[in-house]
C-alpha positions in Angstrom: -65.4 123.3 -9.3 -67.9 124.4 -12.2 -67.8 127.7 -12.6 -70.4 130.6 -12.0 -68.8 132.7 -13.7 -71.7 133.3 -16.7 -74.1 133.3 -14.1 -72.2 136.2 -11.7 -71.8 138.5 -15.4 -75.2 138.1 -16.3 -76.1 139.4 -12.8 -74.3 142.5 -12.9 -75.1 143.1 -16.6 -78.9 143.0 -16.0 -78.8 145.1 -12.8 -75.6 146.9 -12.4 -76.6 148.8 -9.5 -77.7 145.9 -7.2 -74.7 144.2 -8.1 -72.5 146.5 -6.6 -74.5 147.8 -3.5 -74.1 144.0 -2.8 -70.5 144.0 -3.2 -70.3 147.5 -1.0 -71.9 145.5 1.9 -67.9 143.8 2.3 -66.9 147.9 3.0 -67.4 150.0 5.9 -69.1 153.3 5.7 -69.4 156.0 7.7 -72.3 157.4 5.8 -74.4 155.5 3.3 -74.7 156.8 0.5 -77.8 158.5 -1.7 -77.8 157.0 -4.9 -75.2 153.8 -5.8 -74.9 155.2 -9.4 -75.6 159.3 -10.2 -75.9 159.1 -13.6 -75.8 163.2 -13.7 -72.7 163.4 -11.8 -69.1 163.5 -13.2 -67.6 162.9 -16.6 -69.9 159.8 -17.1 -71.6 159.3 -13.7 -70.2 158.6 -10.2 -70.9 155.7 -7.8 -72.0 155.5 -4.2 -72.7 159.3 -4.4 -73.3 160.7 -1.0 -71.6 158.1 0.9 -68.6 158.9 3.5 -66.0 155.8 4.1 -62.2 156.0 5.0 -59.6 153.7 3.0 -57.5 153.3 5.9 -60.2 152.2 8.2 -61.1 149.5 6.2 -57.6 148.5 5.5 -56.2 148.3 8.8 -58.8 149.4 12.1 -61.5 147.1 11.2 -59.5 144.2 10.9 -57.2 144.9 14.4 -61.0 145.2 15.8 -62.4 142.1 14.2 -60.2 139.5 14.8 -57.0 140.1 12.8 -54.9 142.1 15.0 -52.1 139.5 15.8 -52.2 138.6 11.9 -49.5 139.3 10.1 -50.3 142.0 7.7 -47.1 143.1 5.7 -44.2 141.1 5.1 -41.0 143.1 3.5 -38.5 140.6 2.0 -35.6 142.6 0.7 -32.6 140.2 -0.9 -31.0 144.1 -2.0 -30.9 145.2 1.8 -30.5 141.4 3.1 -33.4 142.1 5.6 -36.8 140.6 6.4 -39.5 142.4 8.7 -42.7 141.5 9.4 -46.3 143.6 10.4 -49.2 142.5 12.2 -52.4 144.7 11.8 -51.7 145.9 15.3 -48.3 146.7 14.2 -48.9 148.1 11.2 -51.6 150.4 12.0 -49.2 151.6 15.1 -46.8 153.0 12.1 -49.3 154.4 9.9 -50.6 156.4 12.8 -47.3 157.2 14.0 -46.1 158.6 10.3 -50.2 160.4 10.2 -49.3 162.0 13.9 -46.1 163.3 11.9 -48.0 164.4 9.0 -50.5 166.1 10.7 -48.4 168.2 12.7 -46.8 169.7 9.6 -50.1 170.7 8.8 -51.5 168.0 6.1 -54.7 167.7 6.6 -58.0 166.3 4.0 -57.6 167.2 0.7 -53.6 167.9 0.6 -51.7 166.8 -1.7 -48.6 164.7 -0.6 -45.9 162.8 -3.2 -44.1 159.9 -2.2 -40.9 159.4 -3.9 -39.9 156.2 -2.6 -37.9 152.8 -2.6 -39.9 149.4 -2.0 -39.4 149.9 1.8 -42.3 149.6 4.5 -42.6 153.1 5.0 -43.6 153.6 1.6 -46.7 151.3 2.6 -47.1 153.5 5.8 -46.8 156.5 3.7 -49.7 155.8 1.4 -51.9 154.6 4.3 -51.1 157.2 6.6 -52.6 159.8 3.9 -55.4 157.7 3.7 -55.9 157.9 7.1 -56.2 161.8 7.1 -58.1 162.1 3.9 -54.7 163.6 2.2 -54.5 162.7 -1.6 -51.2 160.6 -2.2 -49.4 160.6 -5.2 -46.6 157.7 -5.6 -43.6 158.7 -7.9 -41.8 155.9 -9.0 -38.2 156.1 -7.1 -35.4 157.2 -8.7 -37.4 159.0 -11.4 -34.9 161.6 -13.1 -34.9 165.4 -11.4 -37.0 166.7 -14.3 -40.0 164.2 -14.2 -40.6 164.7 -10.3 -40.4 168.3 -11.1 -43.4 167.9 -13.5 -45.5 165.8 -11.0 -44.7 168.5 -8.4 -46.2 171.3 -10.1 -49.2 169.5 -11.3 -50.1 168.1 -8.0 -49.0 170.8 -6.2 -47.8 168.7 -2.4 -47.6 170.5 0.6 -45.2 167.2 1.5 -42.5 165.0 0.2 -41.7 161.7 1.9 -38.4 160.3 0.4 -35.3 158.2 1.4 -31.8 158.5 1.0 -31.5 155.8 -1.5 -32.7 152.8 -3.5 -30.9 149.7 -4.1 -30.6 148.3 -7.5 -28.9 145.1 -7.9 -25.0 146.5 -7.9 -25.3 149.7 -7.2 -27.0 152.3 -4.7 -29.4 155.1 -6.3 -29.0 158.2 -4.6 -32.6 159.8 -4.5 -32.1 163.1 -2.2 -29.9 164.8 -4.9 -32.7 163.9 -7.7 -35.5 165.5 -4.8 -33.3 168.5 -4.2 -32.8 168.9 -8.0 -37.0 168.1 -8.5 -37.8 171.1 -5.7 -35.0 173.4 -7.4 -36.2 172.6 -10.8 -40.0 173.0 -9.8 -42.2 176.3 -10.0 -44.2 175.1 -7.0 -42.2 174.3 -3.8 -43.4 171.9 -1.1 -43.4 173.0 2.8 -41.6 170.2 4.1 -39.4 166.7 3.2 -39.7 163.8 5.2 -36.5 161.3 4.6 -35.9 158.1 5.7 -32.3 157.4 6.1 -31.1 154.4 4.7 -28.0 152.6 6.5 -26.8 152.0 2.8 -26.3 155.5 2.1 -27.3 158.6 4.6 -27.8 161.8 3.2 -27.9 165.7 4.6 -31.1 167.6 5.2 -31.8 170.7 4.3 -32.4 173.0 7.1 -35.8 174.1 7.8 -37.3 172.1 5.2 -36.3 168.0 5.5 -37.2 166.1 8.8 -35.7 162.6 9.4 -38.8 160.4 9.2 -37.7 157.6 11.5 -36.8 159.9 14.3 -40.0 161.9 14.0 -41.8 158.6 14.1 -40.0 157.0 16.9 -41.1 160.5 18.6 -45.0 160.1 17.9 -44.8 156.4 18.9 -43.3 157.0 22.2 -46.1 159.8 22.9 -48.5 157.2 22.4 -50.1 159.3 19.7 -53.2 158.6 18.3 -54.9 159.8 14.7 -58.4 158.9 14.0 -59.5 158.0 10.7 -61.1 161.2 8.9 -64.0 160.6 7.0 -63.9 161.3 3.4 -66.6 161.4 0.7 -66.4 158.1 -1.5 -66.3 160.1 -4.4 -63.2 162.2 -3.0 -59.9 161.5 -4.7 -57.9 158.8 -2.6 -54.6 159.3 -4.7 -53.6 160.6 -8.3 -50.8 158.4 -10.3 -49.2 159.6 -13.2 -49.1 157.9 -16.3 -47.5 158.5 -19.6 -49.0 160.8 -21.7 -48.8 161.1 -25.7 -47.9 164.9 -25.3 -44.8 164.0 -22.5 -46.9 165.6 -20.1 -47.8 163.1 -17.6 -51.5 162.3 -17.3 -52.7 162.3 -13.3 -55.1 159.4 -13.1 -57.3 160.1 -10.1 -58.8 157.3 -7.9 -61.6 157.8 -5.8 -61.8 156.5 -2.3 -65.4 154.3 -2.1 -65.6 152.5 -5.8 -62.1 151.9 -5.2 -62.7 150.0 -2.0 -65.5 147.8 -3.3 -64.0 147.1 -6.8 -60.6 145.7 -5.2 -62.5 143.8 -2.1 -64.7 142.2 -4.7 -61.7 141.1 -7.0 -59.4 139.5 -4.6 -61.8 136.1 -3.5 -63.7 136.6 -6.8 -61.0 137.0 -9.5 -58.1 135.8 -7.7 -59.4 133.1 -5.7 -57.7 134.5 -2.4 -59.3 134.4 0.9 -58.7 136.5 3.8 -55.7 135.4 6.1 -53.9 134.2 3.3 -50.4 135.2 2.0 -50.5 137.1 -1.8 -47.5 138.3 -3.5 -47.7 141.3 -6.3 -44.2 141.4 -7.7 -44.3 144.6 -8.4 -43.5 148.2 -7.1 -45.5 150.5 -5.3 -44.8 153.5 -7.9 -46.9 151.6 -10.4 -50.8 150.5 -10.6 -49.9 147.1 -9.5 -48.2 148.2 -6.3 -51.1 150.4 -5.5 -53.9 148.0 -5.9 -52.4 144.6 -5.2 -49.2 145.3 -2.8 -51.4 147.7 -0.8 -54.9 148.4 -1.0 -56.5 145.0 -2.2 -55.0 142.2 -0.3 -55.2 144.6 3.0 -58.8 145.6 2.4 -59.5 141.8 2.0 -57.6 140.8 5.2 -54.6 139.3 3.2 -51.0 139.6 4.2 -49.2 140.7 1.4 -45.7 140.9 0.6 -43.3 144.3 -0.4 -40.5 142.4 -2.4 -37.5 144.9 -2.8 -35.6 143.1 -5.7 -35.5 141.4 -9.2 -36.2 138.3 -10.5 -33.2 137.3 -11.7 -29.9 138.4 -10.3 -30.7 139.1 -6.3 -28.6 136.8 -6.1 -30.0 133.8 -8.8 -33.6 133.0 -10.6 -34.7 131.0 -8.1 -35.5 134.3 -5.8 -39.1 134.1 -6.7 -39.3 130.6 -5.2 -37.4 131.3 -2.1 -39.8 134.2 -1.6 -42.5 131.7 -2.3 -41.8 129.0 -0.1 -40.3 131.3 2.9 -43.7 133.0 3.1 -46.2 130.7 2.3 -47.5 132.7 -0.8 -50.6 131.1 -2.4 -50.7 133.4 -5.5 -48.4 135.5 -7.3 -49.0 138.3 -9.5 -46.2 139.9 -11.9 -45.2 140.5 -15.4 -44.7 138.0 -18.2 -41.4 139.8 -18.4 -40.1 138.5 -15.0 -41.0 134.8 -16.4 -39.1 135.6 -19.8 -36.0 136.9 -17.5 -36.7 134.0 -15.2 -36.9 131.0 -18.2 -33.6 133.0 -20.1 -31.5 132.7 -17.2 -33.1 129.0 -16.3 -34.6 127.2 -18.6 -35.1 124.0 -17.9 -36.2 125.2 -14.4 -33.3 124.0 -12.0 -33.9 126.5 -9.7 -37.5 125.8 -9.1 -37.1 122.1 -7.8 -35.0 123.5 -5.3 -37.5 125.0 -3.4 -41.4 123.6 -1.7 -44.0 125.3 -3.7 -46.7 122.7 -2.8 -48.9 125.7 -1.4 -48.8 128.0 -4.4 -52.1 127.8 -6.3 -51.8 130.1 -9.3 -49.5 132.4 -11.3 -51.3 136.0 -12.5 -49.4 137.4 -15.1 -50.4 141.3 -16.3 -48.7 144.6 -17.7 -47.9 143.4 -21.2 -48.9 140.6 -23.1 -48.1 137.4 -22.3 -46.8 135.5 -25.1 -48.1 131.4 -25.3 -44.3 130.2 -25.3 -43.7 131.9 -21.8 -47.4 130.7 -20.4 -46.7 127.4 -21.5 -43.2 127.2 -20.1 -44.3 128.6 -16.4 -47.0 126.1 -16.2 -45.1 123.1 -17.1 -42.3 124.1 -14.7 -44.5 125.2 -11.5 -47.8 122.7 -12.5 -50.4 125.6 -11.4 -52.6 127.2 -13.4 -51.0 130.6 -15.3 -53.8 132.8 -15.7 -52.9 136.1 -18.5 -55.5 139.1 -17.6 -55.8 142.6 -18.8 -56.2 145.9 -17.4 -54.6 149.2 -17.1 -53.5 152.0 -14.8 -56.8 154.1 -15.6 -59.0 151.1 -14.7 -57.3 150.0 -11.2 -58.4 146.5 -11.8 -58.4 143.8 -14.1 -60.9 144.2 -17.4 -60.5 140.8 -18.6 -59.6 138.0 -16.4 -60.2 134.0 -15.9 -61.9 134.6 -12.4 -60.4 131.7 -10.6 -62.6 132.4 -7.3 -65.9 131.7 -9.5 -64.9 128.4 -10.7 -61.8 128.5 -13.9 -62.7 128.6 -17.2 -61.0 126.9 -20.0 -57.4 128.3 -20.5 -56.9 129.8 -24.1 -53.1 131.1 -24.8 -52.6 134.5 -25.6 -56.1 135.7 -24.2 -56.2 137.2 -21.1 -59.7 135.6 -20.1 -63.2 137.1 -20.3 -64.7 140.6 -19.5 -65.1 140.9 -15.8 -68.4 142.2 -14.0 -68.6 145.8 -14.6 -66.8 146.0 -17.9 -68.6 145.7 -20.9 -65.8 145.1 -23.9 -66.5 145.6 -27.3 -64.5 145.5 -30.4 -65.0 148.2 -33.0 -63.7 149.7 -36.4 -62.2 153.0 -37.0 -66.1 154.3 -37.5 -67.1 153.3 -34.5 -69.2 150.0 -36.2 -69.2 146.5 -34.2 -66.7 144.3 -35.8 -67.3 140.5 -36.4 -66.1 138.0 -33.8 -62.1 137.4 -34.7 -61.7 140.7 -36.8 -59.2 142.9 -35.1 -60.0 146.1 -34.2 -60.3 148.6 -31.4 -61.3 147.5 -28.2 -63.7 149.9 -25.8 -65.4 149.2 -22.9 -69.1 150.5 -23.2 -69.9 153.7 -20.8 -70.4 153.9 -17.4 -67.0 152.6 -16.4 -67.5 150.4 -13.0 -66.5 151.5 -9.5 -62.5 151.7 -8.8 -61.8 153.2 -12.5 -60.6 156.9 -12.9 -63.4 159.5 -12.9 -61.0 161.9 -14.6 -57.8 163.2 -14.9 -56.5 165.5 -12.2 -57.5 169.0 -13.1 -57.8 168.2 -16.5 -61.5 167.3 -17.0 -61.1 168.1 -21.1 -57.6 166.0 -21.2 -59.9 162.8 -20.0 -62.8 164.0 -22.3 -60.4 164.1 -25.2 -58.0 161.3 -24.5 -60.4 158.3 -23.5 -63.9 159.6 -24.6 -64.3 161.9 -27.6 -63.7 159.7 -30.3 -66.2 156.7 -29.9 -69.2 158.4 -28.2 -70.5 155.9 -25.5 -67.5 154.5 -24.9 -64.1 154.4 -23.4 -61.6 154.0 -25.7 -58.5 151.4 -24.1 -56.3 152.4 -27.2 -55.6 148.9 -27.3 -56.3 146.5 -30.7 -57.4 142.8 -30.7 -60.5 140.7 -30.9 -63.5 139.0 -29.2 -63.6 134.8 -30.0 -67.0 133.6 -30.2 -66.7 132.4 -26.6 -66.1 135.9 -25.4 -62.8 135.7 -24.8 -60.4 138.9 -25.5 -56.9 138.5 -27.4 -55.5 142.1 -27.1 -52.7 141.6 -30.4 -50.8 145.4 -29.7 -51.6 149.1 -28.6 -53.1 150.8 -31.5 -50.0 152.8 -32.4 -48.4 149.0 -32.4 -50.4 148.1 -35.6 -48.4 148.1 -38.5 -49.5 149.2 -41.9 -47.4 146.9 -44.2 -48.7 147.2 -48.1 -52.1 148.6 -46.9 -52.4 145.5 -44.7 -52.9 146.4 -41.1 -51.0 143.5 -39.1 -50.3 143.1 -35.3 -47.1 143.3 -33.9 -47.8 141.2 -31.1 -49.0 138.5 -33.4 -45.5 138.2 -35.0 -44.2 138.2 -31.4 -46.1 135.4 -30.3 -44.8 133.3 -33.5 -40.9 134.7 -32.8 -41.2 133.5 -29.5 -42.2 129.9 -30.0 -38.7 129.4 -31.5 -36.9 127.4 -28.5 -33.6 129.3 -28.8 -35.5 132.3 -28.3 -35.7 134.1 -24.5 -37.6 137.2 -25.4 -38.4 139.2 -28.9 -40.1 142.6 -29.6 -41.1 143.3 -33.0 -41.4 146.9 -34.3 -42.6 148.5 -37.3 -39.9 150.7 -38.9 -40.2 153.1 -42.0 -39.9 151.1 -45.4 -40.1 153.2 -49.0 -42.0 150.6 -50.4 -44.3 149.0 -48.4 -44.4 152.1 -45.7 -43.6 149.8 -42.8 -42.2 146.4 -42.8 -41.7 144.5 -39.3 -38.2 143.9 -38.2 -37.5 141.2 -34.9 -35.6 141.8 -32.1 -34.4 138.6 -30.0 -32.4 137.7 -26.9 -31.1 133.9 -27.2 -31.7 132.0 -24.1 -28.8 131.5 -21.7 -26.2 129.4 -23.3 -27.6 129.4 -26.6 -25.2 130.6 -29.4 -26.1 130.8 -32.9 -25.1 131.5 -36.0 -27.1 135.4 -37.0 -27.7 134.0 -40.6 -29.0 130.7 -39.4 -31.3 132.1 -37.0 -33.1 134.6 -39.2 -33.7 132.1 -41.7 -35.2 129.8 -39.4 -37.2 132.6 -37.6 -38.9 134.3 -40.7 -39.6 130.9 -42.0 -41.7 130.6 -39.1 -43.3 133.9 -38.9 -44.1 133.1 -42.7 -45.8 129.6 -41.9 -47.7 131.1 -39.3 -49.1 134.6 -40.7 -48.1 134.4 -44.3 -45.9 136.2 -46.7 -48.2 139.1 -46.5 -46.0 140.2 -43.0 -42.9 140.7 -45.2 -41.4 140.0 -42.2 -37.5 139.3 -43.1 -35.4 140.7 -40.7 -34.6 139.3 -37.0 -31.5 141.1 -35.0 -30.1 139.5 -31.9 -29.3 141.6 -29.5 -28.0 141.0 -25.3 -31.0 142.8 -24.0 -34.0 144.7 -24.6 -34.6 148.1 -23.5 -37.2 148.3 -21.0 -39.0 150.4 -18.2 -38.5 149.5 -14.5 -41.7 147.6 -14.5 -40.7 145.5 -17.4 -42.5 146.6 -20.5 -40.4 146.8 -23.1 -40.0 150.1 -25.4 -40.8 149.3 -28.4 -41.7 153.2 -29.4 -37.9 154.1 -28.6 -36.7 151.6 -30.7 -38.5 152.1 -33.6 -37.4 155.6 -33.6 -34.4 155.1 -33.4 -34.7 152.7 -36.5 -36.4 155.3 -38.3 -34.4 158.2 -37.2 -36.8 160.1 -35.7 -36.1 162.3 -33.0 -36.5 160.3 -29.6 -35.9 161.4 -25.9 -34.4 158.8 -22.9 -37.6 157.3 -21.9 -37.7 158.4 -18.1 -38.7 155.2 -17.1 -36.0 153.3 -18.6 -34.0 150.8 -16.8 -30.6 151.4 -18.5 -30.1 153.9 -21.0 -26.8 152.3 -22.3 -29.2 149.3 -23.9 -30.3 151.8 -26.0 -27.0 152.4 -27.2 -26.5 148.5 -27.8 -29.7 148.4 -30.1 -28.5 151.7 -32.3 -25.3 149.7 -32.9 -27.2 146.3 -33.8 -29.2 148.2 -36.2 -26.5 150.1 -37.8 -24.5 146.4 -38.3 -27.9 145.6 -40.5 -27.7 149.0 -42.1 -30.6 150.2 -40.6 -30.9 153.7 -39.5 -28.0 154.7 -40.6 
């Protein structure tokens, strides 16, 4: 179909309030808004001021009443636990009501905070929706975070209750959550009144008398008693959740998400951006501890009346590189949304795509990638092996939904490898220099968004208005600072090249490590790579490439280095001063798959660094240090 994108985007730009008022008709409101946008309220204005609503009602109750009672709402697929559980909208509502009743009996009410510290199990989804039902504010903390990290979030959110589990499951090991939870409460200055703990059969735990309750036991009692808990109306501008993201000061930033604008933006995005219709099966292969899990595992698919998949596993090793294809075939997935790193892992283990051919993927229409920059070689590999459109798109924890996308539902635009697409309605994306002046198309600069931000974006940080202003609004007045660097081309496509702190200065030339990674990844033997800038006495900084070879490839390190250096020189030029390539077995990543480039750089430069709280395997940093020492770097 011909794309209507330009017409739709132009319609938003000419009358933003009318555009979002129209989109808001897809949501049930218990009280209409006084104004679509109140420019005088909040940090940069507020959406749907005066309106009242309930997110759980829109995600569950209205579908049960409106003809989707017996449709599957949630599929839990866990190769870790070797278990599949399915819930219709009626069944999911029953579980959520039971948990909401437990929480209400323990004194949880509108405005109270509840921390959810859970693995990828259905009870994590129940907990999020139960909070929304009661008007409580949830803060999901990634399961398995260290006690100290959890403690900082407890002290900031001041939760009345924590909902957790006895353990989480990782390939080859069981992660005991309860000692981490107990340690965090001991460390925290603020003490929660109650903990609900899910006892998993893989590793049960002891409960603290007087504080801890067995989650499943409590829910069973409420179900047996026929408990009923009505949805509590909240202001559209009231917080639905607080999600902590890394802060440059070391103190996590509590990103606030409101109820009304969040629902409007996510509901609109499902069909118009992702091209998914109500009743279809959508899978975001992320974690509920991250923003993708909040937006596109839990809220957007359920608001839209889809079936959503909750997957407890990894793209490789659970049990093989075919696990994604097995899930798609088993459950009839029409669209998969995952991180580029997942596909790099699959490509590295199965470069020929042998496992793809073992499954019927005829129902899959599109693959969406986000979370970090999708390098063109990985995109091209996925397109060739899957035979469906592969769509890179870009957004942030702070925005809650895509800033830049190729909107499948409006009719696809041409794909440009290396670009996450064009600006979505609500986002006026511009590129400016450090003085705040626009730069020409094709020239790299600071990627910013003209205020106001659209519905669904953070209105502020939790109890930290000044920090919000300083972090996002102060440097470029009238704009939201994304802290990403990139450029716009003549067609309006955005190219994100690096975080602004990943721009390196080589002898006075500002160069993008993302651009270099793009070239390094073109080498046929490279499965994954990272380029970081390391200190140099002459040039200030010089780039250093770390490469993971594809499975079964064994290369002479010097020969490999010569080939990759020649590639970079050919594509970027001698100005890049790219001369060092270090083969490594694996790259350090967060559990969501982002490569920890900043930590690698600090190790190389012998700077002080601390173990990242989200790291997947700390031992990898020792491997990186040893590889650097062998090259005479950081010694």
